C-alpha positions as CSV (number, residue, x, y, z in Angstrom):
1,X,226.6,121.1,227.5
2,X,226.0,118.8,230.1
3,X,224.3,115.2,229.7
4,X,223.4,113.9,232.9
5,X,222.3,109.5,232.5
6,X,222.7,107.0,235.6
7,X,223.4,103.8,235.7
8,X,222.7,100.9,237.3
9,X,225.3,97.9,236.9
10,X,225.5,95.4,239.3
11,X,223.5,96.7,241.4
12,X,225.6,100.0,242.3
13,X,224.5,103.3,241.0
14,X,227.4,105.1,238.4
15,X,227.1,108.8,237.2
16,X,227.2,109.0,233.4
17,X,228.5,112.8,232.1
18,X,228.8,114.0,228.7
19,X,229.8,116.8,227.6
20,X,230.1,118.4,224.8
21,X,233.3,120.0,223.9
22,X,234.8,121.9,220.5
23,X,238.5,120.7,219.1
24,X,241.0,123.1,218.4
25,X,243.3,123.1,215.0
26,X,246.0,121.5,216.8
27,X,243.4,118.6,218.3
28,X,243.3,119.5,222.2
29,X,240.5,119.9,224.0
30,X,240.1,121.1,227.2
31,X,239.2,118.7,230.5
32,X,236.7,119.3,233.2
33,X,238.2,121.0,236.2
34,X,236.1,119.0,238.8
35,X,238.3,115.7,236.9
36,X,241.6,117.4,237.1
37,X,240.7,118.1,240.6
38,X,239.3,115.1,242.1
39,X,241.1,112.3,239.2
40,X,244.3,113.9,238.1
41,X,247.9,113.3,240.4
42,X,250.6,114.1,237.5
43,X,249.6,116.0,234.4
44,X,249.6,112.5,232.3
45,X,246.6,110.3,231.2
46,X,246.2,107.2,229.6
47,X,243.8,107.4,226.0
48,X,242.7,104.0,224.5
49,X,241.3,104.2,221.0
50,X,238.3,102.0,220.6
51,X,237.6,102.9,217.0
52,X,236.0,106.0,217.0
53,X,235.4,106.0,220.6
54,X,238.2,107.7,223.4
55,X,238.7,107.1,226.9
56,X,240.7,109.0,228.9
57,X,242.1,108.4,232.1
58,X,244.4,109.3,234.8
59,X,248.3,107.8,234.2
60,X,249.3,105.8,237.8
61,X,252.6,104.6,237.7
62,X,252.8,101.1,238.5
63,X,254.4,99.8,241.8
64,X,257.6,97.4,240.2
65,X,258.7,96.5,243.8
66,X,254.8,94.3,244.4
67,X,256.5,91.9,241.4
68,X,260.6,91.7,243.0
69,X,260.8,87.7,243.5
70,X,257.6,87.1,242.2
71,X,259.2,85.4,239.6
72,X,261.1,82.0,239.7
73,X,263.9,81.2,236.3
74,X,265.4,77.0,236.6
75,X,269.4,78.6,236.3
76,X,272.2,76.7,236.2
77,X,275.0,80.2,235.1
78,X,276.6,81.0,237.9
79,X,275.2,84.7,239.8
80,X,277.7,86.6,239.6
81,X,279.0,86.7,236.2
82,X,275.5,88.2,234.6
83,X,276.6,87.8,230.9
84,X,275.7,84.0,231.3
85,X,273.0,84.3,233.3
86,X,271.3,87.0,231.4
87,X,272.3,83.9,228.0
88,X,271.1,81.4,229.8
89,X,267.4,83.9,230.4
90,X,267.7,84.5,226.3
91,X,267.8,80.8,226.1
92,X,265.2,79.8,224.4
93,X,264.1,75.7,225.1
């Protein structure tokens, strides 16, 4: 069963579709083919559990390179000696 709703949020029209679906004995359900084609880039999804509500979103890998050189630390140890650097970083101040 498909139920189509249109909502206005902040002057934007957002389409929301509700689908009645059966869950098999192992707890599996089938995601709509159109949704998978449009949003899934891999077979992985993220599920957020909010009480009785489960949100399913496509999993997107985070580009960690954008965080390179973004952290500054006042380190007195020689960077060529990683054991002392690690010890200093874990030190509680």
